[in-house]
C-alpha positions in Angstrom: 8.0 14.2 38.8 9.7 15.6 35.5 12.6 13.6 33.7 14.5 14.9 30.4 15.7 11.5 28.8 18.3 11.8 26.5 18.8 9.1 23.7 19.3 9.4 19.9 18.1 5.1 19.4 14.4 6.1 18.5 13.0 2.8 19.2 15.0 2.3 22.7 14.0 6.2 23.2 10.3 4.9 22.7 10.4 2.1 25.1 11.9 3.9 28.0 9.7 7.3 27.6 6.6 4.7 27.9 7.7 2.4 30.6 8.5 5.9 32.8 5.2 7.0 31.8 3.5 4.1 32.9 5.1 4.6 36.3 4.0 7.9 36.8 6.9 10.4 35.8 6.5 13.0 33.4 9.3 12.7 30.5 11.0 15.2 27.8 13.0 13.2 25.6 15.5 14.3 22.7 17.2 12.8 20.6 20.7 15.0 20.7 22.9 15.9 23.1 22.6 19.7 22.3 18.8 19.5 22.9 19.7 17.9 26.3 22.0 20.9 27.1 19.6 23.4 26.3 16.6 21.4 27.7 18.3 20.5 31.2 19.5 24.5 31.8 15.9 25.3 32.4 16.8 23.7 35.9 12.9 22.4 36.0 13.8 18.6 35.9 14.3 16.1 39.0 16.6 13.9 37.6 18.2 13.9 33.8 18.5 10.6 32.1 22.0 10.9 29.6 23.2 8.3 27.3 26.4 9.4 26.3 26.7 8.5 22.5 24.7 10.8 21.1 25.0 13.4 17.8 25.6 16.9 18.1 27.2 16.7 21.6 27.8 13.6 23.3 26.6 13.1 26.4 29.7 13.8 28.3 30.4 16.8 26.9 26.5 17.5 28.4 27.1 17.0 31.7 30.8 19.3 31.6 29.1 21.9 30.8 26.4 21.2 33.2 28.0 21.1 36.3 30.3 23.6 34.9 27.3 25.9 34.2 26.6 25.1 38.2 23.8 22.9 37.0 23.6 20.3 39.9 20.4 18.1 38.9 20.7 13.8 39.6 22.1 12.9 36.2 21.9 8.9 35.5 24.2 8.1 32.6 23.4 5.4 30.0 27.2 3.7 29.0 28.2 1.4 26.7 28.6 -2.5 28.5 32.3 -2.2 27.5 33.2 1.7 28.0 34.2 1.7 31.7 36.3 4.8 30.9 33.0 6.6 29.6 31.8 5.4 33.4 34.8 6.6 35.0 35.1 9.6 33.7 31.4 10.1 34.2 31.9 10.0 37.8 34.9 12.0 37.8 32.4 15.0 35.9 29.7 14.9 38.4 27.4 11.9 37.0 25.6 10.7 40.2 25.1 7.2 38.6 25.3 4.9 35.6 23.7 2.6 34.1 25.4 0.1 31.0 23.9 -0.7 28.0 22.2 -3.1 27.5 20.0 -2.6 30.3 16.2 -4.3 32.0 13.6 -2.3 32.4 13.5 -2.7 35.9 16.9 -1.9 37.2 16.5 1.4 35.2 13.5 2.2 37.5 15.3 1.4 40.2 18.3 3.9 39.3 15.6 6.5 39.0 14.1 6.3 41.8 17.5 5.5 44.3 18.9 8.8 42.0 15.4 10.9 43.3 15.5 9.5 46.2 19.1 10.8 47.3 17.7 14.6 45.8 14.8 14.5 48.0 16.2 13.5 51.2 19.2 16.1 50.2 17.7 19.4 51.7 21.0 22.0 51.5 20.8 24.5 53.9 22.3 27.9 52.9 25.8 28.2 54.7 27.1 31.8 56.4 30.6 32.4 57.0 31.5 36.0 57.8 29.5 38.5 55.6 29.5 35.2 53.0 26.2 33.4 52.2 26.7 29.9 50.0 23.3 29.3 48.6 22.4 25.6 47.0 19.4 26.3 45.2 21.6 28.2 42.6 24.6 27.8 43.8 25.7 31.5 44.2 28.3 32.8 46.8 26.6 36.4 48.0 28.0 38.6 50.2 25.5 41.8 50.7 23.7 43.1 47.8 26.5 41.4 45.4 26.1 37.9 44.0 28.2 35.5 41.9 27.5 32.3 40.2 30.0 29.6 41.2 31.3 26.1 38.8 30.3 22.8 40.3 34.3 22.3 41.8 34.2 26.0 43.3 30.7 25.7 44.8 32.4 22.7 46.7 35.4 23.8 47.6 33.6 26.9 49.1 31.4 24.9 50.8 33.9 22.5 52.4 35.6 25.8 53.7 32.7 27.7 55.2 31.4 23.9 56.9 34.8 24.2 58.7 35.9 27.9 59.4 39.1 28.4 61.0 40.4 25.0 60.6 42.6 24.3 57.9 41.8 21.4 55.1 44.7 19.7 53.3 44.5 19.6 49.3 44.0 16.0 49.5 41.2 16.6 52.1 39.7 19.2 49.5 40.2 16.9 46.5 38.3 14.2 48.4 35.5 17.0 48.8 35.3 18.1 45.2 36.3 15.7 42.8 35.9 12.2 44.8 38.4 9.3 45.9 39.2 8.1 42.4 40.3 10.5 40.7 44.2 12.1 39.2 43.6 15.5 40.3 46.4 17.0 42.1 46.9 19.5 44.5 47.8 22.2 41.6 44.3 22.1 40.6 43.3 22.6 44.1 45.4 26.1 44.1 44.5 27.0 40.8 40.4 26.8 42.0 41.2 28.8 45.3 43.0 31.5 43.2 39.3 32.0 41.4 37.7 32.0 44.6 39.8 34.8 46.0 38.8 36.9 43.1 35.3 35.7 43.2 35.9 37.2 47.1 37.7 40.5 46.1 34.7 41.0 43.4 32.1 40.8 46.1 34.0 43.0 48.2 34.1 40.3 51.2 36.0 40.8 54.6 36.7 37.0 54.1 39.7 35.6 52.9 41.2 32.2 52.1 44.3 31.6 53.7 46.8 29.1 53.2 50.1 28.0 54.9 52.6 25.8 52.9 51.7 21.8 53.6 49.4 22.2 55.6 46.2 23.2 54.1 43.8 26.6 53.2 40.7 27.8 55.7 38.8 30.8 55.6 39.2 33.7 58.4 37.8 37.4 58.6 37.6 40.0 61.6 
């Protein structure tokens, strides 16, 4: 398993890298957020361990950019013990787990194992609806020979719609699917993302439409 580890404290970085390597992980370590972003974009990692407090770019910004670009590699955030807000924001932005500092190495290893197990057990299938194909491997929406890359929230919303074609889903249900339970996101955000997805469908030349009914929800339909 190949991991990316982003930590600017040299002693901590060396100690964690040594432990992970001893346990048979292949580790690339970087000491700033900008390098973490560039390395992570390669998509060649099975998991990412990302410290929040880093020079050049903080970990939350790195996380936000990666998820916005459709990078779905599992991410474990390392947070200051007292910063509960960072943990909440990180989970809302798409982190898979967090570990407060200081931590013991055994717990870090356990969290990494759990993160990688979830990745291995999650074998996403390509979804189809009408003339559309949603491919989780590269987070794209396809129609015929045309393709468009989706943002993380767009992908999750389209996934929810394609799994339940013809069934109306209200904003609250869609918010849980795309943002989780602990979020302040409201129906207006869903409306904005649905507008973006409709534009993607038009770009692709798809016959599938996103239909909406006031106070009922959204669904996919096609002829």
